[in-house]
ROSEPA-931750 format. One record per atom (N, C-alpha, C, O): x, y, z; residue in three letters; atom name. Coordinates in nm, 2 decimals, always signed. Layout:
<sites>
SITE X Y Z ALA CA
...
</sites>
This chain:
<sites>
SITE +0.69 -2.41 +1.84 MET N
SITE +0.55 -2.42 +1.89 MET CA
SITE +0.51 -2.56 +1.90 MET C
SITE +0.53 -2.64 +1.80 MET O
SITE +0.46 -2.61 +2.01 SER N
SITE +0.42 -2.75 +2.02 SER CA
SITE +0.29 -2.78 +1.95 SER C
SITE +0.22 -2.69 +1.91 SER O
SITE +0.27 -2.91 +1.93 GLN N
SITE +0.14 -2.95 +1.87 GLN CA
SITE +0.02 -2.91 +1.95 GLN C
SITE -0.08 -2.87 +1.89 GLN O
SITE +0.03 -2.90 +2.08 ILE N
SITE -0.08 -2.86 +2.16 ILE CA
SITE -0.12 -2.71 +2.13 ILE C
SITE -0.23 -2.68 +2.12 ILE O
SITE -0.01 -2.63 +2.12 GLU N
SITE -0.03 -2.49 +2.10 GLU CA
SITE -0.10 -2.47 +1.96 GLU C
SITE -0.19 -2.39 +1.94 GLU O
SITE -0.05 -2.54 +1.86 ILE N
SITE -0.10 -2.53 +1.72 ILE CA
SITE -0.25 -2.58 +1.72 ILE C
SITE -0.33 -2.51 +1.66 ILE O
SITE -0.28 -2.68 +1.79 ASP N
SITE -0.42 -2.73 +1.80 ASP CA
SITE -0.51 -2.63 +1.87 ASP C
SITE -0.62 -2.61 +1.83 ASP O
SITE -0.46 -2.56 +1.97 ARG N
SITE -0.53 -2.45 +2.04 ARG CA
SITE -0.56 -2.34 +1.95 ARG C
SITE -0.67 -2.28 +1.95 ARG O
SITE -0.46 -2.29 +1.87 VAL N
SITE -0.48 -2.18 +1.77 VAL CA
SITE -0.58 -2.22 +1.67 VAL C
SITE -0.67 -2.14 +1.63 VAL O
SITE -0.57 -2.35 +1.62 LEU N
SITE -0.66 -2.39 +1.51 LEU CA
SITE -0.81 -2.40 +1.57 LEU C
SITE -0.90 -2.36 +1.50 LEU O
SITE -0.82 -2.44 +1.69 SER N
SITE -0.96 -2.45 +1.75 SER CA
SITE -1.01 -2.31 +1.77 SER C
SITE -1.13 -2.28 +1.75 SER O
SITE -0.93 -2.21 +1.80 THR N
SITE -0.97 -2.07 +1.82 THR CA
SITE -1.02 -2.02 +1.68 THR C
SITE -1.12 -1.95 +1.67 THR O
SITE -0.94 -2.04 +1.58 ILE N
SITE -0.98 -2.00 +1.44 ILE CA
SITE -1.11 -2.06 +1.40 ILE C
SITE -1.20 -2.00 +1.34 ILE O
SITE -1.13 -2.19 +1.43 ARG N
SITE -1.25 -2.26 +1.39 ARG CA
SITE -1.37 -2.20 +1.47 ARG C
SITE -1.48 -2.19 +1.41 ARG O
SITE -1.35 -2.17 +1.60 SER N
SITE -1.46 -2.11 +1.67 SER CA
SITE -1.50 -1.98 +1.62 SER C
SITE -1.62 -1.94 +1.62 SER O
SITE -1.40 -1.90 +1.59 ILE N
SITE -1.43 -1.76 +1.53 ILE CA
SITE -1.51 -1.78 +1.40 ILE C
SITE -1.60 -1.70 +1.37 ILE O
SITE -1.46 -1.88 +1.32 LYS N
SITE -1.53 -1.90 +1.19 LYS CA
SITE -1.67 -1.94 +1.21 LYS C
SITE -1.76 -1.90 +1.14 LYS O
SITE -1.70 -2.03 +1.31 ALA N
SITE -1.83 -2.07 +1.34 ALA CA
SITE -1.92 -1.96 +1.39 ALA C
SITE -2.04 -1.95 +1.36 ALA O
SITE -1.86 -1.87 +1.46 GLN N
SITE -1.94 -1.75 +1.52 GLN CA
SITE -1.98 -1.66 +1.40 GLN C
SITE -2.09 -1.60 +1.41 GLN O
SITE -1.90 -1.65 +1.30 THR N
SITE -1.93 -1.56 +1.19 THR CA
SITE -2.01 -1.62 +1.08 THR C
SITE -2.04 -1.55 +0.99 THR O
SITE -2.03 -1.75 +1.09 ASN N
SITE -2.11 -1.83 +0.99 ASN CA
SITE -2.05 -1.82 +0.85 ASN C
SITE -2.12 -1.82 +0.75 ASN O
SITE -1.91 -1.81 +0.84 ILE N
SITE -1.85 -1.81 +0.71 ILE CA
SITE -1.81 -1.95 +0.68 ILE C
SITE -1.75 -2.02 +0.76 ILE O
SITE -1.84 -1.99 +0.55 ALA N
SITE -1.81 -2.12 +0.51 ALA CA
SITE -1.73 -2.11 +0.38 ALA C
SITE -1.75 -2.02 +0.30 ALA O
SITE -1.64 -2.21 +0.36 GLY N
SITE -1.56 -2.21 +0.24 GLY CA
SITE -1.44 -2.11 +0.24 GLY C
SITE -1.41 -2.06 +0.35 GLY O
SITE -1.38 -2.09 +0.12 PRO N
SITE -1.27 -2.01 +0.11 PRO CA
SITE -1.30 -1.86 +0.14 PRO C
SITE -1.42 -1.82 +0.14 PRO O
SITE -1.20 -1.78 +0.18 VAL N
SITE -1.22 -1.64 +0.21 VAL CA
SITE -1.28 -1.57 +0.09 VAL C
SITE -1.24 -1.59 -0.03 VAL O
SITE -1.39 -1.49 +0.11 GLY N
SITE -1.45 -1.42 +0.01 GLY CA
SITE -1.56 -1.50 -0.07 GLY C
SITE -1.64 -1.44 -0.14 GLY O
SITE -1.57 -1.63 -0.04 ALA N
SITE -1.67 -1.71 -0.12 ALA CA
SITE -1.81 -1.68 -0.06 ALA C
SITE -1.91 -1.71 -0.13 ALA O
SITE -1.82 -1.63 +0.06 ASN N
SITE -1.96 -1.62 +0.12 ASN CA
SITE -1.98 -1.47 +0.16 ASN C
SITE -2.04 -1.45 +0.26 ASN O
SITE -1.93 -1.38 +0.08 ILE N
SITE -1.94 -1.24 +0.12 ILE CA
SITE -2.08 -1.19 +0.13 ILE C
SITE -2.11 -1.11 +0.22 ILE O
SITE -2.17 -1.24 +0.05 GLY N
SITE -2.31 -1.20 +0.06 GLY CA
SITE -2.37 -1.23 +0.20 GLY C
SITE -2.45 -1.15 +0.25 GLY O
SITE -2.34 -1.35 +0.25 SER N
SITE -2.40 -1.38 +0.38 SER CA
SITE -2.34 -1.30 +0.50 SER C
SITE -2.41 -1.27 +0.60 SER O
SITE -2.21 -1.26 +0.48 VAL N
SITE -2.15 -1.18 +0.59 VAL CA
SITE -2.21 -1.04 +0.58 VAL C
SITE -2.23 -0.97 +0.68 VAL O
SITE -2.22 -0.98 +0.46 ALA N
SITE -2.27 -0.85 +0.44 ALA CA
SITE -2.42 -0.83 +0.46 ALA C
SITE -2.46 -0.72 +0.50 ALA O
SITE -2.50 -0.93 +0.44 GLY N
SITE -2.64 -0.91 +0.44 GLY CA
SITE -2.72 -1.03 +0.48 GLY C
SITE -2.74 -1.06 +0.60 GLY O
SITE -2.76 -1.11 +0.38 THR N
SITE -2.84 -1.22 +0.41 THR CA
SITE -2.78 -1.35 +0.37 THR C
SITE -2.70 -1.36 +0.28 THR O
SITE -2.82 -1.46 +0.43 ALA N
SITE -2.78 -1.59 +0.39 ALA CA
SITE -2.90 -1.68 +0.37 ALA C
SITE -2.97 -1.71 +0.47 ALA O
SITE -2.93 -1.72 +0.25 ALA N
SITE -3.04 -1.80 +0.22 ALA CA
SITE -3.17 -1.74 +0.26 ALA C
SITE -3.27 -1.80 +0.31 ALA O
SITE -3.18 -1.60 +0.25 GLY N
SITE -3.31 -1.53 +0.28 GLY CA
SITE -3.32 -1.49 +0.43 GLY C
SITE -3.41 -1.42 +0.46 GLY O
SITE -3.23 -1.54 +0.51 LYS N
SITE -3.24 -1.51 +0.66 LYS CA
SITE -3.14 -1.39 +0.69 LYS C
SITE -3.03 -1.39 +0.64 LYS O
SITE -3.18 -1.30 +0.77 PRO N
SITE -3.09 -1.19 +0.80 PRO CA
SITE -2.98 -1.25 +0.89 PRO C
SITE -3.00 -1.33 +0.98 PRO O
SITE -2.86 -1.20 +0.87 ASN N
SITE -2.74 -1.25 +0.94 ASN CA
SITE -2.73 -1.16 +1.07 ASN C
SITE -2.73 -1.04 +1.06 ASN O
SITE -2.71 -1.22 +1.18 SER N
SITE -2.71 -1.15 +1.31 SER CA
SITE -2.57 -1.11 +1.35 SER C
SITE -2.55 -1.04 +1.45 SER O
SITE -2.47 -1.15 +1.27 VAL N
SITE -2.33 -1.11 +1.30 VAL CA
SITE -2.29 -0.99 +1.22 VAL C
SITE -2.30 -0.98 +1.10 VAL O
SITE -2.25 -0.88 +1.29 SER N
SITE -2.21 -0.76 +1.22 SER CA
SITE -2.06 -0.75 +1.22 SER C
SITE -1.99 -0.81 +1.30 SER O
SITE -2.01 -0.67 +1.13 PHE N
SITE -1.86 -0.64 +1.12 PHE CA
SITE -1.81 -0.59 +1.25 PHE C
SITE -1.71 -0.62 +1.30 PHE O
SITE -1.89 -0.50 +1.31 ALA N
SITE -1.85 -0.43 +1.44 ALA CA
SITE -1.83 -0.54 +1.55 ALA C
SITE -1.74 -0.53 +1.63 ALA O
SITE -1.93 -0.63 +1.56 SER N
SITE -1.92 -0.73 +1.66 SER CA
SITE -1.80 -0.83 +1.64 SER C
SITE -1.74 -0.87 +1.74 SER O
SITE -1.77 -0.86 +1.52 VAL N
SITE -1.65 -0.94 +1.49 VAL CA
SITE -1.52 -0.87 +1.52 VAL C
SITE -1.43 -0.93 +1.58 VAL O
SITE -1.52 -0.74 +1.49 LEU N
SITE -1.40 -0.66 +1.52 LEU CA
SITE -1.38 -0.64 +1.67 LEU C
SITE -1.27 -0.65 +1.72 LEU O
SITE -1.49 -0.62 +1.74 LYS N
SITE -1.48 -0.60 +1.88 LYS CA
SITE -1.44 -0.74 +1.95 LYS C
SITE -1.36 -0.74 +2.04 LYS O
SITE -1.49 -0.85 +1.90 GLY N
SITE -1.45 -0.98 +1.95 GLY CA
SITE -1.30 -1.00 +1.93 GLY C
SITE -1.23 -1.05 +2.02 GLY O
SITE -1.25 -0.96 +1.81 GLY N
SITE -1.11 -0.97 +1.79 GLY CA
SITE -1.02 -0.89 +1.88 GLY C
SITE -0.92 -0.93 +1.93 GLY O
SITE -1.07 -0.77 +1.90 ILE N
SITE -0.99 -0.68 +1.99 ILE CA
SITE -1.00 -0.73 +2.13 ILE C
SITE -0.90 -0.72 +2.21 ILE O
SITE -1.11 -0.78 +2.18 ASP N
SITE -1.12 -0.84 +2.31 ASP CA
SITE -1.03 -0.96 +2.33 ASP C
SITE -0.97 -0.98 +2.43 ASP O
SITE -1.02 -1.04 +2.22 GLU N
SITE -0.93 -1.15 +2.23 GLU CA
SITE -0.78 -1.11 +2.24 GLU C
SITE -0.71 -1.17 +2.31 GLU O
SITE -0.75 -1.01 +2.16 VAL N
SITE -0.61 -0.96 +2.17 VAL CA
SITE -0.58 -0.90 +2.31 VAL C
SITE -0.48 -0.93 +2.37 VAL O
SITE -0.68 -0.83 +2.37 ASN N
SITE -0.67 -0.78 +2.51 ASN CA
SITE -0.65 -0.90 +2.61 ASN C
SITE -0.57 -0.89 +2.70 ASN O
SITE -0.73 -1.01 +2.59 ARG N
SITE -0.72 -1.12 +2.68 ARG CA
SITE -0.59 -1.19 +2.67 ARG C
SITE -0.53 -1.22 +2.77 ARG O
SITE -0.53 -1.20 +2.55 VAL N
SITE -0.40 -1.26 +2.53 VAL CA
SITE -0.29 -1.18 +2.60 VAL C
SITE -0.20 -1.23 +2.66 VAL O
SITE -0.30 -1.04 +2.58 GLN N
SITE -0.21 -0.96 +2.65 GLN CA
SITE -0.22 -0.96 +2.80 GLN C
SITE -0.11 -0.96 +2.87 GLN O
SITE -0.34 -0.97 +2.85 GLN N
SITE -0.35 -0.98 +3.00 GLN CA
SITE -0.30 -1.11 +3.05 GLN C
SITE -0.24 -1.11 +3.16 GLN O
SITE -0.32 -1.21 +2.98 THR N
SITE -0.26 -1.34 +3.02 THR CA
SITE -0.11 -1.34 +3.02 THR C
SITE -0.05 -1.39 +3.11 THR O
SITE -0.05 -1.28 +2.92 ALA N
SITE +0.09 -1.27 +2.91 ALA CA
SITE +0.14 -1.18 +3.03 ALA C
SITE +0.24 -1.22 +3.09 ALA O
SITE +0.08 -1.07 +3.05 ARG N
SITE +0.12 -0.99 +3.17 ARG CA
SITE +0.11 -1.06 +3.30 ARG C
SITE +0.20 -1.05 +3.38 ARG O
SITE +0.00 -1.14 +3.32 SER N
SITE -0.02 -1.22 +3.44 SER CA
SITE +0.09 -1.32 +3.45 SER C
SITE +0.14 -1.34 +3.56 SER O
SITE +0.13 -1.39 +3.34 THR N
SITE +0.23 -1.49 +3.35 THR CA
SITE +0.36 -1.43 +3.38 THR C
SITE +0.44 -1.49 +3.46 THR O
SITE +0.39 -1.32 +3.33 VAL N
SITE +0.52 -1.25 +3.36 VAL CA
SITE +0.53 -1.21 +3.51 VAL C
SITE +0.63 -1.23 +3.57 VAL O
SITE +0.42 -1.16 +3.56 GLU N
SITE +0.41 -1.12 +3.70 GLU CA
SITE +0.43 -1.24 +3.79 GLU C
SITE +0.50 -1.23 +3.89 GLU O
SITE +0.37 -1.35 +3.76 LYS N
SITE +0.38 -1.47 +3.84 LYS CA
SITE +0.53 -1.52 +3.83 LYS C
SITE +0.58 -1.56 +3.94 LYS O
SITE +0.59 -1.52 +3.71 PHE N
SITE +0.73 -1.56 +3.70 PHE CA
SITE +0.82 -1.47 +3.79 PHE C
SITE +0.91 -1.52 +3.86 PHE O
SITE +0.80 -1.34 +3.78 GLU N
SITE +0.88 -1.24 +3.86 GLU CA
SITE +0.86 -1.26 +4.01 GLU C
SITE +0.96 -1.24 +4.08 GLU O
SITE +0.75 -1.31 +4.05 ARG N
SITE +0.72 -1.33 +4.20 ARG CA
SITE +0.77 -1.47 +4.24 ARG C
SITE +0.78 -1.50 +4.36 ARG O
SITE +0.81 -1.55 +4.14 GLY N
SITE +0.86 -1.68 +4.17 GLY CA
SITE +0.75 -1.79 +4.21 GLY C
SITE +0.78 -1.88 +4.28 GLY O
SITE +0.64 -1.77 +4.15 VAL N
SITE +0.53 -1.87 +4.17 VAL CA
SITE +0.57 -2.00 +4.11 VAL C
SITE +0.61 -2.01 +4.00 VAL O
SITE +0.55 -2.11 +4.19 PRO N
SITE +0.59 -2.24 +4.14 PRO CA
SITE +0.50 -2.28 +4.02 PRO C
SITE +0.38 -2.25 +4.02 PRO O
SITE +0.57 -2.35 +3.93 GLY N
SITE +0.49 -2.40 +3.81 GLY CA
SITE +0.50 -2.30 +3.70 GLY C
SITE +0.45 -2.34 +3.59 GLY O
SITE +0.55 -2.18 +3.71 VAL N
SITE +0.56 -2.09 +3.60 VAL CA
SITE +0.70 -2.08 +3.56 VAL C
SITE +0.79 -2.04 +3.64 VAL O
SITE +0.73 -2.13 +3.44 ASP N
SITE +0.87 -2.14 +3.40 ASP CA
SITE +0.90 -2.04 +3.28 ASP C
SITE +0.80 -1.99 +3.22 ASP O
SITE +1.02 -2.02 +3.26 LEU N
SITE +1.06 -1.92 +3.15 LEU CA
SITE +1.01 -1.95 +3.01 LEU C
SITE +0.96 -1.86 +2.95 LEU O
SITE +1.01 -2.08 +2.97 PRO N
SITE +0.96 -2.11 +2.84 PRO CA
SITE +0.81 -2.07 +2.82 PRO C
SITE +0.77 -2.01 +2.72 PRO O
SITE +0.73 -2.09 +2.93 GLN N
SITE +0.59 -2.05 +2.92 GLN CA
SITE +0.57 -1.90 +2.91 GLN C
SITE +0.49 -1.85 +2.84 GLN O
SITE +0.66 -1.83 +2.99 VAL N
SITE +0.66 -1.68 +2.98 VAL CA
SITE +0.69 -1.63 +2.84 VAL C
SITE +0.62 -1.54 +2.79 VAL O
SITE +0.79 -1.69 +2.78 MET N
SITE +0.83 -1.65 +2.65 MET CA
SITE +0.72 -1.68 +2.54 MET C
SITE +0.70 -1.60 +2.45 MET O
SITE +0.66 -1.80 +2.56 ILE N
SITE +0.55 -1.83 +2.46 ILE CA
SITE +0.43 -1.74 +2.48 ILE C
SITE +0.38 -1.69 +2.38 ILE O
SITE +0.39 -1.70 +2.60 ASP N
SITE +0.28 -1.61 +2.62 ASP CA
SITE +0.32 -1.47 +2.57 ASP C
SITE +0.23 -1.40 +2.51 ASP O
SITE +0.44 -1.43 +2.58 MET N
SITE +0.48 -1.30 +2.53 MET CA
SITE +0.48 -1.30 +2.38 MET C
SITE +0.44 -1.20 +2.32 MET O
SITE +0.52 -1.41 +2.32 GLN N
SITE +0.52 -1.41 +2.17 GLN CA
SITE +0.38 -1.41 +2.12 GLN C
SITE +0.34 -1.35 +2.02 GLN O
SITE +0.29 -1.49 +2.19 LYS N
SITE +0.15 -1.49 +2.15 LYS CA
SITE +0.09 -1.35 +2.16 LYS C
SITE +0.02 -1.30 +2.07 LYS O
SITE +0.12 -1.28 +2.26 SER N
SITE +0.08 -1.14 +2.28 SER CA
SITE +0.13 -1.05 +2.17 SER C
SITE +0.05 -0.97 +2.11 SER O
SITE +0.25 -1.06 +2.13 SER N
SITE +0.31 -0.98 +2.03 SER CA
SITE +0.25 -1.01 +1.89 SER C
SITE +0.22 -0.92 +1.82 SER O
SITE +0.23 -1.14 +1.86 VAL N
SITE +0.17 -1.18 +1.73 VAL CA
SITE +0.03 -1.13 +1.72 VAL C
SITE -0.02 -1.08 +1.62 VAL O
SITE -0.05 -1.14 +1.83 ALA N
SITE -0.19 -1.10 +1.83 ALA CA
SITE -0.19 -0.94 +1.81 ALA C
SITE -0.28 -0.90 +1.74 ALA O
SITE -0.11 -0.87 +1.88 PHE N
SITE -0.11 -0.72 +1.86 PHE CA
SITE -0.07 -0.68 +1.72 PHE C
SITE -0.13 -0.60 +1.66 PHE O
SITE +0.04 -0.75 +1.67 ARG N
SITE +0.08 -0.71 +1.53 ARG CA
SITE -0.04 -0.75 +1.43 ARG C
SITE -0.06 -0.67 +1.33 ARG O
SITE -0.11 -0.86 +1.46 GLY N
SITE -0.22 -0.89 +1.37 GLY CA
SITE -0.33 -0.79 +1.38 GLY C
SITE -0.39 -0.75 +1.28 GLY O
SITE -0.36 -0.74 +1.50 ALA N
SITE -0.46 -0.64 +1.52 ALA CA
SITE -0.42 -0.50 +1.45 ALA C
SITE -0.51 -0.44 +1.39 ALA O
SITE -0.30 -0.47 +1.46 VAL N
SITE -0.25 -0.35 +1.39 VAL CA
SITE -0.26 -0.36 +1.24 VAL C
SITE -0.29 -0.27 +1.17 VAL O
SITE -0.23 -0.48 +1.19 GLU N
SITE -0.24 -0.50 +1.04 GLU CA
SITE -0.38 -0.50 +1.00 GLU C
SITE -0.41 -0.44 +0.89 GLU O
SITE -0.47 -0.55 +1.07 VAL N
SITE -0.62 -0.54 +1.04 VAL CA
SITE -0.66 -0.39 +1.04 VAL C
SITE -0.73 -0.35 +0.95 VAL O
SITE -0.62 -0.32 +1.14 ARG N
SITE -0.65 -0.18 +1.14 ARG CA
SITE -0.59 -0.11 +1.02 ARG C
SITE -0.67 -0.02 +0.96 ARG O
SITE -0.47 -0.14 +0.98 ASN N
SITE -0.41 -0.07 +0.86 ASN CA
SITE -0.49 -0.10 +0.74 ASN C
SITE -0.51 -0.02 +0.65 ASN O
SITE -0.54 -0.23 +0.73 ARG N
SITE -0.62 -0.27 +0.61 ARG CA
SITE -0.75 -0.20 +0.61 ARG C
SITE -0.80 -0.16 +0.50 ARG O
SITE -0.81 -0.19 +0.72 VAL N
SITE -0.94 -0.12 +0.73 VAL CA
SITE -0.93 +0.03 +0.69 VAL C
SITE -1.01 +0.08 +0.62 VAL O
SITE -0.83 +0.09 +0.74 VAL N
SITE -0.80 +0.24 +0.71 VAL CA
SITE -0.77 +0.25 +0.56 VAL C
SITE -0.82 +0.34 +0.50 VAL O
SITE -0.70 +0.16 +0.51 SER N
SITE -0.67 +0.17 +0.36 SER CA
SITE -0.79 +0.15 +0.28 SER C
SITE -0.81 +0.22 +0.18 SER O
SITE -0.88 +0.05 +0.32 ALA N
SITE -1.00 +0.03 +0.25 ALA CA
SITE -1.09 +0.15 +0.26 ALA C
SITE -1.15 +0.19 +0.16 ALA O
SITE -1.10 +0.22 +0.37 TYR N
SITE -1.18 +0.34 +0.39 TYR CA
SITE -1.13 +0.45 +0.30 TYR C
SITE -1.20 +0.52 +0.24 TYR O
SITE -0.99 +0.47 +0.30 GLN N
SITE -0.94 +0.57 +0.21 GLN CA
SITE -0.97 +0.54 +0.07 GLN C
SITE -0.99 +0.64 -0.01 GLN O
SITE -0.96 +0.42 +0.02 ASP N
SITE -0.99 +0.38 -0.11 ASP CA
SITE -1.14 +0.42 -0.15 ASP C
SITE -1.16 +0.47 -0.26 ASP O
SITE -1.23 +0.39 -0.06 ILE N
SITE -1.37 +0.42 -0.08 ILE CA
SITE -1.39 +0.57 -0.08 ILE C
SITE -1.47 +0.62 -0.17 ILE O
SITE -1.33 +0.64 +0.01 MET N
SITE -1.34 +0.79 +0.01 MET CA
SITE -1.29 +0.85 -0.12 MET C
SITE -1.33 +0.96 -0.16 MET O
SITE -1.19 +0.79 -0.18 ASN N
SITE -1.13 +0.85 -0.30 ASN CA
SITE -1.20 +0.81 -0.43 ASN C
SITE -1.16 +0.85 -0.54 ASN O
SITE -1.30 +0.73 -0.42 MET N
SITE -1.38 +0.69 -0.54 MET CA
SITE -1.46 +0.80 -0.59 MET C
SITE -1.52 +0.88 -0.51 MET O
SITE -1.46 +0.82 -0.72 PRO N
SITE -1.54 +0.93 -0.78 PRO CA
SITE -1.69 +0.89 -0.77 PRO C
SITE -1.73 +0.78 -0.79 PRO O
SITE -1.77 +0.99 -0.74 VAL N
SITE -1.91 +0.97 -0.72 VAL CA
SITE -1.99 +1.00 -0.85 VAL C
SITE -2.11 +0.99 -0.85 VAL O
</sites>
């Protein structure tokens, strides 16, 4: 992966972090994500963050599909390395989404199995 690709991934992570108003290490700001931050209600919900992530995975997959179709048609400027990079991005994004889903299901099952 080139430095440009790494910078692009880092900027995407930073923009998602800025959208969710999370500061510091993971878990350090759980109160602000779950409810309020400094007395102000937080406008970002878990559902909106999850939907944004799913939309991003969908966008990456559509981009990869489009790049593959352009390569198959012989569009100038679309080369095999770019097709392979886009396919790998799509694969990694999908595997990440599946892992998040698995963790959410596991957390739900843990909560449901708690004694009341």
